[in-house]
N, C-alpha and C positions, 0 to 999 in steps of 0.2 A: 529394677522394675517393680511397680506395685503388685502385690500378691494377687489382687482380684482382676488383673488385666486378662482379657479374653482373646483367644485367637481361633482361627478357623482350622478345620481338619486339613491335613496335608495329603497329597496324592501319593499313593504307593507307586513305585517304579517297577514295571515289568521288565526284568533284565533279560530273560531268555525264554523262548518256547521250544519245545522239542518232545520227542517220544519219551515217555516215562519209563524208568527202570523199576519194574514191579516184581514182587515176590513170586516164586513158583507156586502153581496150584498144588493142593495136597495130593499125595500119592495114594495108591490103592490101600485099603485097610486090610487087616488080617483075614477077614472073611472072604474078601475078593481074591486074595492070594491063595487061600485054601481051595476056593472054587476052581481056580486055574490049574491047581495041582490035581484036582479030582473032577475033571471035565465030564466024564461019563455019568458019574453019580449026580452031579449038580444038574446036568442037562436032563437026566431022567426024572429027577424030582420036579423040576419046572414043567416038563412035558406032562407028567401025570396030573399036576394041579391044573394045567391048561385044559386038558381033556375033561376033567371033572367040571370045570367052570363052563366049558362049551356045552356039555351035556345038560347041565342044570339050566343054562340060559335057553337052549333050544326047547326044553320041556316047558319052561315058564312061558316062552313066546307062543308055543302051540296052545297052551291052556288059555292064554289071554285072547288069542284069535278065536278059539272055540267059544269063549264067553262073549265075543263081540266087543271087546274092549278096544279103545282107540289105538291106532298104530303110533309108535314113537319116532319112526324114521331115524333110528339111532343104532349105534353099535353096542358092543359088550362093555359093561362097566368093569374096570380092573382096579385092584389095589396092589401096588408093588412096594416092596422095601428095597432101597437101592443103597449103593455105596455113597457116603457123603461127598466124595470127591467127584462123582459122576455129574457131568453137566446134564440136567434133565432134558435139554433139547436134543441130546443124543438119542433119547427114546423115540423121537420123531424120525430121526435120520436112519437109525439102525433097525427099528422095529415097526415103523409106521403107526406108532401110538400117538394119540392126541393127549396132551397134558391138560387135565382138568384142574388140579390144584396140587401144590407142593406143601409138605408139612415138615415141622421142625424135627420130628423124631425119625426122619429118614424115609417116611412113607410118601408115595406119590399116588394120587388118584388119577387114573388114565382111562381112555376109552379106545376101543379098536373097531374100526368100520369093517374089518375082516371078521365076520361072525364066527368063523371056524378057527380063528387064530392060526391059520395055515402058514402065513408068512413068518410069524413068530416061531413056530415049530421048525420051519426050515432053518432059521438062524440057530436054533438049539442043535440041530443035526450038524451044522457046520462047526459049531463050537466043540462038539464031541470029537469031530474029525480034525480039530486043530486047523481049520481053514483060516487063511489070512483074512484079517479084518473082523474076526468073530469074538475077539477077546472081551468086548463090552458085555457079553452075556454074563461073565463072572461078576460084574458089578450089579446085576439084578440078584439080590439075595433071596427074596421070597416073592411068590405070587399067591395071594390069598384066594382060596377056592371055596370059602364059606358061602353057601347058597343063601344064608340069611342076611348076608352083607352087614353083619354086626359091626365090624371094624370100619367099614366105609361109612355107615350111618353115624358112628361116634365122631367121625371127622366132619360130617356135613351138618348134622342137626345141632341146634343150640342145646344148652344143658337142660332147659325146661322141656323142650320137645322130645329130647332123647329119653327123659324120664317118663313122659306120658305115652311114648310110642306104643308100647305093648298094651296099654290100657285104653287106647282110643276106640270109641264106638264109631262104626261106619258113618252114621248120620250126624256126628258131632261137626259143628261148623268151626273153621279156623281161618284167621287172617294171618298170613305169613308173608315174609319177603324171601324170594328165591333168587339166588345168583346163578347165572348160566354162563358158562365159558363159551367163547366162540373164537378160539385161537387157531383151530385147524391143525393139520399135521404137516404143514409146510413152513418154510422160513425163507427170508431173503438170503440169497447166496452171497458168499464172500465177494467183495468187489474185486474184479480182476486187476492184475498188475501187468504192465506192459513189458513184454519180453524184449531182450536185446535185439532179437532179429525180426521183431514185428515191424511190418511196413505200416505207414500211416493208415492205409486202407484196412489192413488186418486189425490194427489197434482200434480204429473207429468202429469196426463191426463188433469187436469184443465189448467195447464200452456201450454200444447201442443195445446189444443183446442183453447185457446185464441190466441196463436201465429199464428195458421193456419187462424183464422178469420181475424186477422190483415193483413196478407199477401194477403189474398183474397180481402180485401177492396182495397188495392193498385192496384191489378191486375184489378179489376172492374173499378177503376177510369181511368186507362190507356185505357181500352177498350172503355169506355164511351167517352173519348176525341177523339179517332179515329172514333167512330161512328158518333159523332156530326160534326166533320170536314168533313167527307164524305157526310153527309146529306146537309150541307151548300154548299159544292162544287157542288153537283148535282143540288141543287136549283139554284145556280148562272148559271150553265151551261144551265139549261132549258131556261133561259131568254137571252142566248147568252152573258152573262156578262163575266168578266175576273177577275180572282184572280191574283193580281199583285205580291203577295207573299204568299206562303203556309207555315206558321210558326208554325205548330203544330207537326212536327216530330222531333225526337231526333237526330239532326245533328248540325253542327257548326253554321248553319244559323237559328236555332230554337229560337223562343221567348217563352220559357216555364215558366209558372207559375203554381202553384199546383192546382188551381181551375178553370183555364180559359185559353183560347187562343185568339189571336187577328189576324185578317186578314185584309189586305188592298185590296179592291175590286173596280172594275169599273163596274157600272150597270146603267140601266135606272131608272128613278124615279118610274116607275110602279113596277119593280122588287124590289127596295128598300122598297117601302111601303108594298108590299106583304110579304117580309121577316120579316120586323120589327113588323108588326101587327099580324103575324101568327106563328112566331117562338118564343116561350116564353122564350128561354134560352139566348136571347140577353140582355146584361145589359148596353151596351154603344155603341153609334154610333157618331163618330166625323169626322171632316175633317182632312186631313193631315196638320200638322203644317207647316206654312211658316217659313223658316229659316231666322234669323236675324244675319248679320255680320256687326258691326259698321264700316263704312268707311266715310271719308270726302273727298271732291273733291279739296279743295284748298291746294296748296303746295308752300312752300317757298324754292326756290333753296338755297342750303347751301353747300359750299365747305368744305371738311374735308380731312385733311391729317393726317394719323396715322402712327406712328412708333411703331409697336407692334408685339409681337410674342405670338400666342395662342398655348398652349400646348395641349396634348391629355389627356383626363381623365384617371385615373387608370382603369385597365381592370375590376376590381371588383367594380367600382363606381356604385351607383344606377342609374337606367334608368327611365326617365320620358317620357311616350308616349304622344305626342302632336297630338290630334285628331282635324284636322283643314283643312285648304285650301292647305296644302302642305308647302314646304319650299324651299327657294333658298339655296340648300345644299352646293354650292360652295362659299357662302358668307364668307368673310374673318373671321368674328367673329363667324361663326357657323361651318364651315367645319371640324375642328379637333374634334368637340364634337358630330357630327352626326353619329349615328350608321347606316351607309349606308346599311349594309347587311340586315337590317330589314325594310328599307323604302318600302312602298307599297301604291299603289293607289287603293282604294276600290270603285271607281266610275265605274259602270258596263260598261259604254260606252267608257272607256279609258283603255289603256294598264296598266298593273300592275306597270310598271316602270315610269309612267307619274306622278311623284311626285313633280314637280316644283310648286311653289306658283304663279299662274297665275292671281290672283285676282288684278285687276287694282285699283289704279295706283301704289301701292307700297306694295301689299301683306298684309296678315293677319297672317297666320301661322308662317311666318318668324319672325314677331314681337313677337308673343307669345313664340316661341322657344328661342329668345334672352332674353326675360324676365325671363324664367326658368333658363337660364345660369347666367345672370348678375344682375338680380333684378333691383335696382333703377338706376344704372348708368353704361354706357358702358365704359369700360377701353379704353384709347387712347394711352398708351405707356407702354413700359416695358414688362416683362415676366408675362403672365397670365396663370394660371393653373386651367382649369375648373374641378369641382368635381362631375359632373353628365353627363351621356350620354343622349342625346335627340333622340327620335325616331319619325319618320315622317310617320304618318298615314293620308293620304290625303282622305278626304271624300266630300269636297266641290269643285264644278267646278269653271271655270273662272268668273262666275257670282255670286259666293257665295251661290249656291243652291245645294240641293239634288234633283235628278230626282224623279218623282212620283213612280217609281218602287222600290225605296230604302226606306225600312221601318226601321226607326231609331232603334227600339229595337233589331231587328235581326242584324243590322249593328254593333251595340255596342257589341253584343254577339260574333260576328265573330272577331271583333278587339281584344277582351279580349282573345279569344282562340289563336289568332295569336301571340300576344305579351306576354301574361302571361305564355303561355306554350312554348314560344320560348327560345332561348339560355340564354337570360338575365333574364327570369322569371319576367318580369316587374310587379311592384306592384303599381305604381303611374301613374294615367292617368289624363291628363289635357284636359278638355272638355269645350271649350269656344263657344259652339253652343247653341242657344236658339230659341224658337219660337218668333214670332213678338208680341204675345199677352200674357196677364197674364195667369198663369196656372189656370185650373179649380179646384174647391175645392170639387166636389162631389165624384169622384173616383181618386185614384192615376192613372196617365196616364200610358199607356203601356210602354212608353219610360222611365219614371222615375222609374216605378216598376221594369223594367228590370235591371236598374242600381242597385237598392236595392237587387235584386236577385243575381246579379253577385258579388256584394261585399260580400254577405253572403256566397256564394259558394266558393269564390276563395281567400279570404284574400287580397283584393286589396283596394285602396283608390282612389276615384274620387274627383278631384278638379273641381268644376263647377261654371261658371260665373252666376250671378244673372239675367243678361239680361239688356238691355238699353231701355230707353224711346226714341222714335223718336222725332225729332225737332218739327214736326207738324203732327197731325193725327186726322181724324174725329172721331165722337162718334161711338161706346161707349168707344173706347180705345184711349183716348186723348193723344196728344204729349205735350211737354213742353210748347209750345206757348199757347195752349188752357188751360192748367193747370194754367199757370201764369196769364192769363186774366180771369180765372174763379172765382177768388176771394179768394181762400184758401191761396195763397201765399206760398213761399218757406220757410222752408222745409215741411210744413204741407201738401202740395198737394201730397207729396210722400206717404201719408198714405191712399190715396184713392184706391179703389179696382182695378182701371185700371192700377195702378203702382205696383201691386203685382208681385213677381218674376215670370219669364217666364219659361214654360216647357223646359227642365226637372229639373229646379232648385228646385222644390218642393221635389225632391228625399230625403228621410230621411237619407240615408247612405252617400250621397255625402256631402262634405263640400261646401256650397254655399257661393260665395264671392261677396260682393258688392264693391262699389268704394267710396273712400273719396278724398277730394281735398288737394292740396299742400299748398294753400295760398289763401288769398283774393286778388282780382285784380280789379282795376278801372282805366280807362283811357278814358277820353272824355265821350262818351255815352255808352261805353262798360263796363260791370262789370260782375264779376263771380257770380254764384249762392251762393257759399259758402262764409262765412264771416270770417272764421278762418281755420287754418291748422287742418286737421283731421275731418272736418265737411263733412257730406254726400254730394256726387256729385249731381248736378241737374238732371242727367240722370239715376242715379242708381236705379234699381228696388228694392223693399223693401218687408217687411213682414207685418203681420205674414203670414206664409205659410199655406199649407193644414192642416186642423184640428187645426189651431192656433199654429202650431209648430213654433219655433223660426228660421226664415229664413230672410235674410242670417245669417249664424252663425258668420261670420267674414267679415271684409272689409280691402282692401288694397288701396294703392295710384294708382288710375286709372285716376287721373286728373279731371278737371272740364271744362265745356263749359261756354260760355259767352252769355249774352243777352244785347240788347240795348234799348233805350227809344222810339223806333218807336211804332206805334199803328196799328196792333199788333206788338209785338217785333220780331226782328230777333234773331235766336239762331245759333251760329256758333263757330268756333275755329280760330279767327283772329291771324295772325302770331305775332302780337305785344305782345300777352299774352303767349309766349312760355313757360315761367316758370310755367304756370298752367298745362302743359301737361307732361306726363311721357316721359323719354328718351327711345326710342325704335329703334331697328334695322329696316331697310326697305329693301324690295326686290327691286333690282335695274334693273330688266329686262326692265323697261320702263324709265330708267334713274333716276337721282336724287341722293341725298346723301346716304351713307351707313347707317346712323342713323340720327335721328332728333327728335324734340319735335313737333309733328304735329297731333297727334291722341289722343283720349281719349276713355275710355270704360271699362266696367267690364271685358272685355276680357283680358285687360292688367293688371288688379288687380289680377285675379285668378292665373296666372303663378308665381307670387311672393310668393303665398302660397305654390304652388308646389315646389318651390325652398327650402322653409323651410322643407317641408315634406321629400325631398330628403336628406337633411342634417340629419334629425332625423333618416332616414333609414341607412345612413352611420354610425351613432353612435350606432344604435341598430338594426343591420341587422337581428337578429334572432327573434325579437319581432313582434307581429301581427300588421297589418295595423290599427286595432282598437286603438292601443296605440298611433300610430302616429297622428291619428285624435284627440284623447283626449289631447295629449300634445300641439298640435297647438291651440286648442280652450282654453285649460287651460292658455296658454300664452297670450291670447288676453286681451287687456284693452281698455277702452274708453279714448279718448284724454283728456288732462288736462283741456280743456275748459268745460268739463262736471261737474267738481267739483262744488258743491254747487247748482246744478240745482234742482228745485222742483221735487218731486217724479213723478208727471205726465209727465214732460218733459223727465225724465230719462226712464220712461216706453216707451215713444215714441222713444227715442234713441235706445232702444233695438230692436224696430221694424225697424229702419232705418239702423243700422250697426251691429246688433246682439251683440255679446259679445265684439266687438271692433276690434282693430288692433293687429294681432299676432306679436310676437317678437321672433326672432331666439335665442337670448341669454336665455330668460326665458324658451323656449321650450327645449333647449338642455343642459343647465348647471345650476348649483347652485352656491351660494356664501356663505359667512359666515352668512348672514342675511336672506337667502332664501333657503328652503329645499323642494325638491319635492320627493314624494314617489310614486312608481308605482307598479302595479301588473306585475309579470313576466310570460311570456308565455300566451297561450290562456286559459282563464277561462270559463268554461261552467256551466250553472245553469238551472235547470228545473222549471216548474211551481210549486209553493208551497214551494220552497226551499229558504233558507236564508244563505248567506255567510257574516260573520261579521269580519271586519278588525279592528285592534287595533293599535293606535300610542300612546305610552307612552309620556307624556309631562313632561320633567324634572322639578324638583322644581325650578331650576334657572330661568325658564320661567314663573313660577306661583307665585313668591314671593308676599305676600300681599301688601308690600309697593310700588311695581312697578305698573305703569298703562300705559305700552307701548302699542301703537296701533299694533295689530297683524292682518294681513289679512290672512284669511283661505279660500282656494278655493278647490272645489271638482268637478271633472268631471267624469261622467260615460259614456262610449262609448260602444254600444253593437249592435249586429245584430241578426236577426232571419228571418225565411222564410216568405215572404210577400204573401198576397192574395188580389187581386184587388177588389173583389166584396163586401168587407165588409166596414163598415163605421168606421172611427176613427182609431187611433193607435191600440186600444185594439182588434179590429177585423181584422185589416190589417196584424198583425204579429202573427206568430204561438205561440210565447211566448213573453211577454213584461216585461220589468224590470223597477224598480225604486230604489231609495236609501233613507235611513233615517240616521240621526245622533243622537247621544245622546245630551241631553240638557246641559246647563251650570249647573255644580254641580251634574250631574247625574252620578252615579258610573257605572263601567263596569258591575257589577252584575245586577243592576237595569235595565240597557239598554238591557241586554241579556233577561231579563224577559219580556220586552216589545217587543222585536224583534223576539224571538224564541218561537214557540208554545210548545215545550217540556219543557221549563223552568217553574218552579213553581213560584208563587208570591213571590217577595222579597221586604221587607220593604226598602224604599229608604231613606237614611239619607241626610240631608242638603237640600238646595234650588235646584230647578230644573227649571230654567227659560228657555224660548225658546232661541235657539242659536242665532237667529237674522239674518237668511239667507235673502238674497235680494229678491229671487223669491219664494221659498218654493213650496210645492206640490199642493197648492190651490191658486187661484187668490186673495183671501182675507186674506191669512196668511202672505205673505211676505211683504217686504218693498214697492215693486212696485205693483201697482194695475193691475188687469185684465191680468196678464201673469203668466204662470206656468212653472216650470223647467222640468216636467216629461212628456211632450207631445211627444217629439221626441226621437230618438235613441241616441242622445248625450245630456246629462243632466248636465249642469253646474250651480253651485250656489256659492256665495261668501258672506263673512261677514267680517266686521272689528270689532274686539272685543278687550277689554282691556286684557292684558296678565294675569292679576291677577284673572280673572274670568274663565279662561280655566279649563276644567275638568282635573282630574288626568290622564285620558286616553281619547283621542279623538277616538270615535268609529264610523265606517260607516258600515251600513248593506245594502247589495245588495239583493233585493228580486225579485223572479221570480213569474210571474202571468200567468195564462192560457189565451191565445189568442184564435185564431180560431181552433187550433189543439187539438184534444182529444188524440193524440198519447202520451202515458206516456214517451216515449223516446225523445220527442221533447224538444230541448234545445236552449238556446240563448248563444252566445259567448260574452264575455265582457272584457274590460280593465277599470281599475279604477286608477285615479290620484288624489293625495292630495298634496297641497302646503301650507306651513306655511311661512310667511314672516314678519319680524319686519320692519315696514315701516320707522320708524325714525332711524333705525340702532343703537339703544342704546345698545343692547347686541347681541353677536354672538351666533347663535343657531345651526349651522350645526353640529359641532363636538359633542355637547351634545345629539342631536337627533340621530346621528349615533351610539353613544355608547348605548343609551337607546334602540334603535331598535335591536341592536346586542344582548343585554342582554335578551330582550324579545324573540327573535328568539331562543336563547339557552334554555330558559325556556320552550317554546312550544315544541321544539324538545325533551327535557327531559320528558315532560308529555306524549308525544307520545310513547317514549321508555318504560315508566312505564306501559302504557296501554297494549303495546304489550307483556309485560312479565307476565301479569295476566293470570292464567290458569282458563278459565271460566268453565271448566268441573267440577271443585270442587264446 
């Protein structure tokens, strides 16, 4: 067959569903064991701290009442250190505490409506008396009784606010964002199981009672959210403060998460301190992010004459919404492809039709829109037929800023409502807006969590820039000049915390895009940061992301800046190095060429990934956006220069550019030597469930005498409902997923016994060596150290194995795990992609795999029919 023949993706066969065989939860740690052995001492210590805390709280409350300060209608704020193995929801069940937020270092911020902590102290007495059911007290290691709440404040306030806290003058004005939990101290009870002796009437009553309790829980949560929003509103009003946005109601401007709401407020320091210290349900207080839009001031005039005709995209072509500074919609290269009926300015101080790109000197959104349409190069002649519509959502003013009254989470929700529910039902959103500083790693920000929520709700895909380092910046968030002169050198300085991806690039659902360079450049005293094509750019923000997730996931060509030999060095984009910069359209409102190579940034790398996403949607319009994300990341590879690097440097490369540079051809097509399998449609899985997929490997590919290099890649892409107040992925999502594969030489039956709880033990024949994955599910299992594949909601791994050691069936099990939700109907949606490729092209594999999967599908269908024909009444 010709080498360039193309084929479609093949459907993965779901062989079996069943309950997952999951690992045991961790046991008590040593501190908990010692507490159980010394019950009286431990109970007395906790009781003494509880009494100190209650006394201080009562004194504070009396003083506030005497001074006429506003009531909080709230309980006592608590800071607990707990056993890592303790399910934090046990604090609700055993002690009637409400969980405000959970933290990585074992601490939990909680609140008690019982102002005297009498119920808690009763449990302590039971623990000392070794009463049945009291053992969980041993897992509460500490109760902080510090009346200054210093440790609680350290976990609530941003770094800057914490530093300013003791220096604040009462009359100083602050604009902050506050996160308020509203999870309550109740949960949905476990769904009942029908007993063997239950009559139909008894079982119906059990099921009905449970259903009513479940509905009542959700109603109570809604009421609690409204009550707490009203309390905070009244509190702010008492101090003549201002709520710049009220984002807790169910409308298109709402920023709704299942356990919390976030408000942006303007208050005095006196009011802020009173609120934070005395309202225990606050879990986060931060400053609004400053928005960063990369711009350079030097321009090289360039004359351009083009003889070109730009066509109109097909009416049913995919749409990409560009959320940015507006566009020059009359631009020759943009005008035919702009969906002008949907253009909208979301800046409150401007008219809705003020959609022009006014950012001097040559725009930003115009450049991004052009990169979505044309990718690497701007066509200059002939007939050009765009294959995507671009939509203009202007959110940045002529200075590249959002005003203080614009709350990014609410703005993003409004944009999704406008475009996703619009005539084109837009599913791809390009978002090249970041804060100036690295993302925080304690809680997912409201901005990033809203993106996660919207992706889970609406089947959409966000393409998000990683953010750029500034040329120069003071401590603690250094720029490139300071990093260069600080001793670490390039590219290692990019691994420092100050270079972490910028909010909201830590979003788990968005594809975060970093930048790589085109080439090495040196001329006189100027030289590029990168020394080869595909190396990370000197300005590109990097990972790991929040909770050590792999961020950015991919990188594209956003160019590179240069530095010289001065002391300290200058960092700039001199015109002589034009080939180091991407070719981009320019807004010409202030003059200059229609396009040029004069800017760099992750903002211009991200839309090239959006272009690939649009082509995938054009090919697979009925498939979920989760599949588009999986195919993009599955297609990504590291540059050839990475071949042969030591494992430590490859682990660093994963932090710098993620899985590598995506490829349109690998994402959308196959050939004789490469075959990609995909799940079709939305797949949903609940906690404790397992879906096992089977790919039969034809004997042609496993012959003992052959030792061809086979690259095997697997990518799982999923979404679930987020919850901001919890720590880590497993607390942040309602249901979290991972995947496992069979080992080399492990049979289908043996793997089923390992993956499914319902399967009985099966003797495994033959060898069963580890498959050889690059990352694996633990940092010490895979080839690369200290990184794991299963931290994020997109989980890719790959291995290069000899064809003759492949198992007869390659099996992938997708497993569901319980996150924060106790609702048995809580599900995660997912897509799965598997690719097999003969690297040396010694044998053709596509047709044999297509035939094998067709035979397997017929076999599974036959098994289903046979089961349907069985009369179980006999």
